[in-house]
N, CA, C and O of each residue as an XYZ file, in Angstrom:
544
protein
N     102.838    -31.778    -11.280
C     102.929    -33.048    -11.994
C     102.483    -34.161    -11.050
O     102.937    -34.224     -9.907
N     101.622    -35.012    -11.508
C     101.115    -36.141    -10.736
C     102.256    -37.107    -10.415
O     103.047    -37.455    -11.291
N     102.336    -37.533     -9.159
C     103.423    -38.426     -8.742
C     103.365    -39.792     -9.409
O     104.354    -40.525     -9.398
N     102.223    -40.145     -9.991
C     102.071    -41.442    -10.641
C     102.479    -41.422    -12.119
O     102.483    -42.458    -12.784
N     102.821    -40.232    -12.622
C     103.245    -40.117    -14.011
C     104.706    -40.527    -14.144
O     105.545    -40.122    -13.341
N     105.000    -41.315    -15.137
C     106.376    -41.733    -15.405
C     106.893    -40.941    -16.602
O     106.309    -40.974    -17.685
N     107.989    -40.233    -16.390
C     108.599    -39.446    -17.458
C     110.053    -39.864    -17.661
O     110.836    -39.121    -18.254
N     110.413    -41.033    -17.178
C     111.793    -41.521    -17.290
C     111.943    -42.341    -18.569
O     112.054    -43.566    -18.536
N     111.943    -41.641    -19.677
C     112.092    -42.278    -20.987
C     113.088    -41.492    -21.816
O     113.243    -40.283    -21.649
N     113.751    -42.189    -22.700
C     114.595    -41.523    -23.690
C     113.751    -41.316    -24.952
O     112.693    -41.925    -25.112
N     114.230    -40.459    -25.832
C     113.535    -40.265    -27.112
C     113.469    -41.573    -27.890
O     112.477    -41.855    -28.561
N     114.524    -42.363    -27.796
C     114.558    -43.643    -28.519
C     113.499    -44.601    -27.985
O     112.849    -45.300    -28.762
N     113.322    -44.639    -26.677
C     112.297    -45.514    -26.089
C     110.895    -45.102    -26.526
O     110.069    -45.948    -26.868
N     110.634    -43.802    -26.511
C     109.315    -43.327    -26.943
C     109.149    -43.528    -28.438
O     108.051    -43.843    -28.897
N     110.212    -43.354    -29.202
C     110.152    -43.627    -30.641
C     109.761    -45.073    -30.908
O     108.974    -45.346    -31.815
N     110.306    -46.005    -30.121
C     109.978    -47.426    -30.288
C     108.514    -47.701    -29.911
O     107.833    -48.477    -30.582
N     108.040    -47.070    -28.849
C     106.631    -47.224    -28.444
C     105.719    -46.657    -29.523
O     104.714    -47.267    -29.888
N     106.081    -45.489    -30.025
C     105.290    -44.854    -31.080
C     105.278    -45.710    -32.342
O     104.265    -45.767    -33.039
N     106.382    -46.371    -32.639
C     106.449    -47.259    -33.808
C     105.462    -48.413    -33.658
O     104.790    -48.781    -34.622
N     105.371    -48.982    -32.469
C     104.405    -50.063    -32.217
C     102.989    -49.546    -32.429
O     102.180    -50.187    -33.100
N     102.693    -48.385    -31.855
C     101.350    -47.798    -31.985
C     101.011    -47.573    -33.450
O      99.937    -47.964    -33.905
N     101.907    -46.952    -34.182
C     101.612    -46.596    -35.564
C     101.588    -47.816    -36.488
O     100.860    -47.817    -37.481
N     102.363    -48.841    -36.182
C     102.278    -50.088    -36.954
C     100.906    -50.728    -36.747
O     100.284    -51.204    -37.696
N     100.446    -50.734    -35.510
C      99.106    -51.281    -35.229
C      98.030    -50.486    -35.965
O      97.084    -51.064    -36.500
N      98.174    -49.169    -35.993
C      97.201    -48.325    -36.706
C      97.223    -48.662    -38.193
O      96.169    -48.845    -38.802
N      98.405    -48.743    -38.778
C      98.528    -49.076    -40.206
C      97.922    -50.437    -40.523
O      97.309    -50.621    -41.575
N      98.096    -51.391    -39.606
C      97.595    -52.753    -39.821
C      96.136    -52.933    -39.414
O      95.593    -54.033    -39.512
N      95.501    -51.854    -38.958
C      94.098    -51.945    -38.546
C      93.914    -52.680    -37.226
O      92.823    -53.170    -36.933
N      94.969    -52.759    -36.435
C      94.904    -53.469    -35.155
C      94.797    -52.467    -34.014
O      95.609    -52.466    -33.089
N      93.781    -51.614    -34.098
C      93.561    -50.611    -33.066
C      92.066    -50.344    -32.928
O      91.279    -50.593    -33.841
N      91.708    -49.837    -31.770
C      90.321    -49.482    -31.477
C      90.327    -48.157    -30.735
O      91.176    -47.925    -29.874
N      89.388    -47.293    -31.064
C      89.198    -46.058    -30.308
C      87.968    -46.266    -29.435
O      86.884    -46.556    -29.942
N      88.135    -46.116    -28.115
C      87.028    -46.329    -27.176
C      85.898    -45.352    -27.467
O      86.099    -44.139    -27.515
N      84.708    -45.905    -27.659
C      83.533    -45.084    -27.986
C      82.330    -45.502    -27.148
O      81.191    -45.394    -27.603
N      82.570    -45.972    -25.943
C      81.452    -46.405    -25.108
C      80.914    -45.251    -24.269
O      81.396    -44.124    -24.379
N      79.917    -45.529    -23.432
C      79.274    -44.477    -22.648
C      80.235    -43.810    -21.667
O      79.987    -42.681    -21.242
N      81.323    -44.481    -21.300
C      82.308    -43.886    -20.400
C      83.279    -42.964    -21.138
O      84.085    -42.278    -20.508
N      83.205    -42.945    -22.435
C      84.126    -42.148    -23.255
C      83.371    -41.129    -24.099
O      83.634    -40.970    -25.291
N      82.432    -40.447    -23.460
C      81.592    -39.465    -24.144
C      82.415    -38.369    -24.815
O      82.059    -37.907    -25.899
N      83.520    -37.945    -24.179
C      84.357    -36.887    -24.756
C      84.961    -37.322    -26.085
O      85.102    -36.508    -26.997
N      85.317    -38.595    -26.201
C      85.842    -39.111    -27.468
C      84.787    -38.963    -28.554
O      85.070    -38.482    -29.651
N      83.568    -39.383    -28.235
C      82.470    -39.308    -29.205
C      82.176    -37.870    -29.611
O      81.916    -37.593    -30.782
N      82.216    -36.957    -28.648
C      81.922    -35.549    -28.943
C      82.942    -34.954    -29.910
O      82.565    -34.245    -30.843
N      84.229    -35.234    -29.699
C      85.258    -34.703    -30.611
C      85.090    -35.292    -32.007
O      85.183    -34.575    -33.003
N      84.843    -36.586    -32.077
C      84.674    -37.259    -33.366
C      83.489    -36.673    -34.124
O      83.563    -36.452    -35.333
N      82.399    -36.424    -33.411
C      81.203    -35.844    -34.058
C      81.416    -34.385    -34.452
O      81.090    -33.984    -35.569
N      81.965    -33.592    -33.528
C      82.127    -32.158    -33.767
C      82.952    -31.872    -35.019
O      82.674    -30.918    -35.745
N      83.970    -32.704    -35.271
C      84.849    -32.469    -36.404
C      84.666    -33.501    -37.514
O      85.497    -33.605    -38.416
N      83.574    -34.263    -37.441
C      83.251    -35.251    -38.469
C      84.485    -36.088    -38.814
O      84.888    -36.194    -39.972
N      85.066    -36.674    -37.775
C      86.299    -37.446    -37.959
C      85.961    -38.855    -38.436
O      85.527    -39.710    -37.665
N      86.170    -39.059    -39.698
C      85.956    -40.372    -40.299
C      87.093    -41.298    -39.872
O      88.084    -40.852    -39.294
N      86.943    -42.570    -40.158
C      87.996    -43.537    -39.843
C      89.312    -43.122    -40.474
O      90.368    -43.234    -39.852
N      89.250    -42.646    -41.699
C      90.464    -42.223    -42.410
C      91.124    -41.013    -41.729
O      92.348    -40.963    -41.603
N      90.313    -40.038    -41.290
C      90.850    -38.861    -40.607
C      91.434    -39.237    -39.252
O      92.487    -38.733    -38.863
N      90.750    -40.122    -38.537
C      91.254    -40.585    -37.240
C      92.599    -41.273    -37.409
O      93.536    -41.039    -36.645
N      92.675    -42.120    -38.418
C      93.918    -42.843    -38.689
C      95.042    -41.865    -39.043
O      96.174    -42.027    -38.585
N      94.736    -40.866    -39.845
C      95.750    -39.875    -40.246
C      96.287    -39.128    -39.014
O      97.490    -38.888    -38.907
N      95.397    -38.766    -38.094
C      95.820    -38.081    -36.867
C      96.765    -38.980    -36.065
O      97.809    -38.529    -35.594
N      96.393    -40.241    -35.917
C      97.213    -41.174    -35.135
C      98.576    -41.412    -35.780
O      99.564    -41.630    -35.079
N      98.634    -41.371    -37.106
C      99.899    -41.602    -37.808
C     100.796    -40.368    -37.835
O     101.977    -40.464    -38.172
N     100.240    -39.211    -37.481
C     101.034    -37.979    -37.487
C     101.655    -37.660    -36.127
O     102.391    -36.681    -36.000
N     101.371    -38.467    -35.120
C     101.930    -38.225    -33.794
C     103.451    -38.360    -33.869
O     103.978    -39.229    -34.564
N     104.138    -37.492    -33.148
C     105.592    -37.502    -33.122
C     106.087    -37.721    -31.697
O     105.342    -37.551    -30.732
N     107.337    -38.094    -31.585
C     107.955    -38.305    -30.278
C     107.807    -37.071    -29.397
O     107.580    -37.191    -28.193
N     107.932    -35.894    -29.983
C     107.843    -34.650    -29.202
C     106.462    -34.436    -28.589
O     106.311    -33.600    -27.699
N     105.446    -35.182    -29.051
C     104.091    -35.060    -28.523
C     103.875    -35.882    -27.245
O     102.808    -35.817    -26.635
N     104.900    -36.660    -26.842
C     104.778    -37.511    -25.659
C     104.787    -36.671    -24.383
O     105.537    -35.703    -24.254
N     103.928    -37.075    -23.444
C     103.843    -36.378    -22.158
C     104.338    -37.256    -21.011
O     105.266    -36.879    -20.295
N     103.726    -38.421    -20.835
C     104.081    -39.309    -19.726
C     103.374    -40.652    -19.907
O     102.525    -40.816    -20.784
N     103.743    -41.591    -19.065
C     102.992    -42.844    -18.986
C     102.465    -42.955    -17.562
O     102.890    -42.213    -16.676
N     101.550    -43.871    -17.349
C     101.017    -44.144    -16.026
C     100.501    -45.568    -16.002
O     100.198    -46.148    -17.044
N     100.404    -46.125    -14.811
C      99.859    -47.471    -14.674
C      98.342    -47.396    -14.710
O      97.737    -46.483    -14.148
N      97.739    -48.364    -15.376
C      96.282    -48.476    -15.409
C      95.811    -48.736    -13.978
O      96.399    -49.555    -13.272
N      94.762    -48.049    -13.552
C      94.245    -48.251    -12.192
C      92.954    -49.068    -12.191
O      92.378    -49.333    -11.136
N      92.511    -49.460    -13.374
C      91.294    -50.265    -13.456
C      91.560    -51.652    -12.872
O      92.561    -52.289    -13.199
N      90.664    -52.109    -12.012
C      90.827    -53.394    -11.333
C      90.988    -54.514    -12.365
O      90.188    -54.650    -13.290
N      92.036    -55.303    -12.180
C      92.334    -56.402    -13.081
C      93.272    -56.020    -14.217
O      93.746    -56.892    -14.945
N      93.547    -54.729    -14.378
C      94.400    -54.252    -15.463
C      95.603    -53.451    -14.942
O      96.245    -52.723    -15.699
N      95.898    -53.590    -13.660
C      96.959    -52.805    -13.027
C      98.339    -53.053    -13.629
O      99.239    -52.233    -13.448
N      98.521    -54.141    -14.326
C      99.811    -54.459    -14.950
C     100.046    -53.679    -16.243
O     101.151    -53.704    -16.785
N      99.029    -52.994    -16.739
C      99.134    -52.300    -18.033
C      99.695    -50.887    -17.870
O      99.384    -50.184    -16.909
N     100.518    -50.497    -18.822
C     101.063    -49.144    -18.876
C     100.315    -48.372    -19.952
O     100.138    -48.859    -21.068
N      99.881    -47.175    -19.614
C      99.163    -46.306    -20.548
C     100.097    -45.158    -20.943
O     100.792    -44.598    -20.096
N     100.107    -44.815    -22.231
C     100.998    -43.791    -22.764
C     100.181    -42.597    -23.229
O      99.207    -42.750    -23.965
N     100.586    -41.400    -22.793
C      99.845    -40.173    -23.101
C     100.654    -39.297    -24.059
O     101.817    -38.978    -23.815
N      99.999    -38.924    -25.145
C     100.545    -38.000    -26.133
C      99.534    -36.876    -26.307
O      98.340    -37.068    -26.075
N     100.009    -35.709    -26.715
C      99.088    -34.597    -26.944
C      99.552    -33.774    -28.159
O     100.192    -32.733    -28.006
N      99.219    -34.257    -29.364
C      99.599    -33.495    -30.561
C      98.654    -32.321    -30.804
O      97.507    -32.330    -30.356
N      99.142    -31.325    -31.508
C      98.306    -30.219    -31.969
C      97.937    -30.511    -33.415
O      98.803    -30.737    -34.260
N      96.632    -30.501    -33.685
C      96.129    -30.875    -34.998
C      95.136    -29.818    -35.468
O      94.306    -29.352    -34.688
N      95.219    -29.441    -36.738
C      94.238    -28.528    -37.310
C      93.044    -29.344    -37.779
O      93.181    -30.243    -38.610
N      91.874    -29.026    -37.241
C      90.644    -29.736    -37.585
C      89.622    -28.761    -38.131
O      89.642    -27.576    -37.799
N      88.725    -29.263    -38.970
C      87.643    -28.455    -39.535
C      86.316    -28.999    -39.047
O      86.077    -30.206    -39.061
N      85.440    -28.072    -38.608
C      84.111    -28.513    -38.182
C      83.180    -28.556    -39.400
O      83.623    -28.392    -40.537
N      81.889    -28.778    -39.145
C      80.926    -28.901    -40.243
C      80.766    -27.604    -41.046
O      80.337    -27.638    -42.199
N      81.111    -26.463    -40.436
C      81.028    -25.181    -41.141
C      82.338    -24.834    -41.850
O      82.522    -23.707    -42.308
N      83.240    -25.804    -41.937
C      84.558    -25.628    -42.541
C      85.415    -24.594    -41.817
O      86.319    -24.009    -42.414
N      85.137    -24.367    -40.540
C      85.962    -23.478    -39.740
C      87.117    -24.308    -39.186
O      86.913    -25.313    -38.506
N      88.339    -23.861    -39.495
C      89.516    -24.583    -39.025
C      89.918    -24.092    -37.650
O      89.775    -22.915    -37.317
N      90.431    -25.034    -36.851
C      90.846    -24.711    -35.501
C      92.006    -25.612    -35.105
O      92.001    -26.807    -35.400
N      92.999    -25.036    -34.439
C      94.113    -25.816    -33.925
C      93.674    -26.419    -32.593
O      93.327    -25.694    -31.661
N      93.690    -27.746    -32.510
C      93.173    -28.457    -31.343
C      94.286    -29.306    -30.730
O      94.984    -30.038    -31.432
N      94.440    -29.195    -29.412
C      95.334    -30.086    -28.677
C      94.529    -31.339    -28.362
O      93.557    -31.289    -27.608
N      94.937    -32.462    -28.943
C      94.194    -33.712    -28.736
C      94.919    -34.559    -27.695
O      96.087    -34.913    -27.857
N      94.199    -34.873    -26.628
C      94.723    -35.712    -25.550
C      94.496    -37.164    -25.943
O      93.360    -37.608    -26.108
N      95.586    -37.890    -26.088
C      95.526    -39.296    -26.512
C      96.158    -40.179    -25.447
O      97.291    -39.947    -25.025
N      95.416    -41.192    -25.017
C      95.948    -42.160    -24.061
C      95.849    -43.537    -24.691
O      94.764    -43.994    -25.051
N      96.997    -44.195    -24.820
C      97.091    -45.484    -25.498
C      97.382    -46.615    -24.522
O      98.106    -46.448    -23.540
N      96.805    -47.757    -24.817
C      97.138    -49.001    -24.130
C      97.611    -49.967    -25.216
O      96.878    -50.249    -26.164
N      98.830    -50.467    -25.075
C      99.356    -51.456    -26.013
C      99.138    -52.823    -25.379
O      99.671    -53.113    -24.308
N      98.355    -53.655    -26.044
C      98.025    -54.976    -25.527
C      98.763    -56.010    -26.364
O      98.630    -56.047    -27.587
N      99.534    -56.838    -25.697
C     100.266    -57.897    -26.387
C      99.547    -59.218    -26.182
O      99.306    -59.647    -25.053
N      99.208    -59.855    -27.299
C      98.557    -61.156    -27.280
C      99.476    -62.103    -28.040
O      99.526    -62.082    -29.270
N     100.200    -62.928    -27.300
C     101.212    -63.762    -27.947
C     102.284    -62.856    -28.533
O     102.871    -62.036    -27.827
N     102.532    -63.008    -29.818
C     103.522    -62.161    -30.492
C     102.871    -60.966    -31.189
O     103.558    -60.136    -31.786
N     101.557    -60.886    -31.110
C     100.806    -59.801    -31.752
C     100.554    -58.647    -30.782
O     100.361    -58.862    -29.585
N     100.557    -57.447    -31.300
C     100.201    -56.261    -30.508
C      98.929    -55.654    -31.073
O      98.684    -55.690    -32.279
N      98.125    -55.096    -30.178
C      96.947    -54.316    -30.527
C      97.005    -53.046    -29.696
O      97.597    -53.020    -28.617
N      96.386    -52.002    -30.210
C      96.364    -50.733    -29.491
C      94.923    -50.347    -29.206
O      94.053    -50.417    -30.074
N      94.700    -49.941    -27.975
C      93.403    -49.386    -27.592
C      93.636    -47.913    -27.294
O      94.444    -47.564    -26.433
N      92.922    -47.054    -28.009
C      93.002    -45.617    -27.773
C      91.903    -45.318    -26.759
O      90.728    -45.211    -27.111
N      92.299    -45.186    -25.509
C      91.340    -44.988    -24.432
C      90.783    -43.569    -24.464
O      89.580    -43.361    -24.309
N      91.660    -42.604    -24.664
C      91.254    -41.197    -24.719
C      91.613    -40.619    -26.072
O      92.730    -40.786    -26.561
N      90.647    -39.934    -26.670
C      90.838    -39.249    -27.950
C      89.921    -38.032    -27.898
O      88.858    -38.005    -28.518
N      90.360    -37.028    -27.144
C      89.510    -35.853    -26.967
C      90.364    -34.603    -26.810
O      91.589    -34.678    -26.713
N      89.711    -33.476    -26.787
C      90.425    -32.221    -26.625
C      91.027    -32.152    -25.220
O      90.403    -32.556    -24.239
N      92.238    -31.637    -25.148
C      92.915    -31.486    -23.859
C      92.104    -30.547    -22.969
O      91.653    -29.491    -23.414
N      91.921    -30.944    -21.702
C      91.109    -30.155    -20.770
C      91.935    -29.336    -19.791
O      91.469    -28.307    -19.301
N      93.145    -29.774    -19.502
C      93.985    -29.052    -18.544
C      95.405    -28.982    -19.081
O      95.751    -29.633    -20.066
N      96.211    -28.185    -18.416
C      97.586    -28.029    -18.893
C      98.317    -29.368    -18.823
O      97.985    -30.244    -18.024
N      99.310    -29.491    -19.678
C     100.048    -30.748    -19.763
C     101.529    -30.430    -19.979
O     101.880    -29.419    -20.588
N     102.364    -31.290    -19.480
C     103.810    -31.116    -19.650
C     104.310    -32.133    -20.669
O     104.037    -33.329    -20.570
N     105.042    -31.630    -21.638
C     105.651    -32.490    -22.654
C     107.049    -32.880    -22.189
O     107.750    -32.056    -21.601
N     107.458    -34.085    -22.434
C     108.776    -34.528    -22.005
C     109.891    -33.989    -22.891
O     110.976    -33.685    -22.395
N     109.643    -33.864    -24.198
C     110.714    -33.533    -25.131
C     110.558    -32.152    -25.788
O     111.196    -31.881    -26.805
N     109.743    -31.307    -25.234
C     109.615    -29.948    -25.788
C     110.234    -28.939    -24.843
O     110.228    -27.742    -25.128
């Protein structure tokens, strides 16, 4: 386990964080990173033809038990931000209608602007390495 990972949370604390994330998703106040630095996100979205509606459904199905850890953002100028990692298992269908159970690695940044919150989904791709769940 990486020493920079924070796993000192209660289920209630993660439930509250998840509520913020899912409220932002419901209100359309979220973005999934799709720039050149997030090629893996784009590949998963393309491979499984994940429309906006499908992406939203995946984000709304995340549960507290899918939480892994948080970590501080290391990007210069953003060190004050906390990133939250979840890894739900989701059944996805590719273009050939072949279904597959996929572990999706999700990393969220909750940005507060005044009294408003927005969510940036930094990572939305297939899990590449083993991961430890806090509540499983």
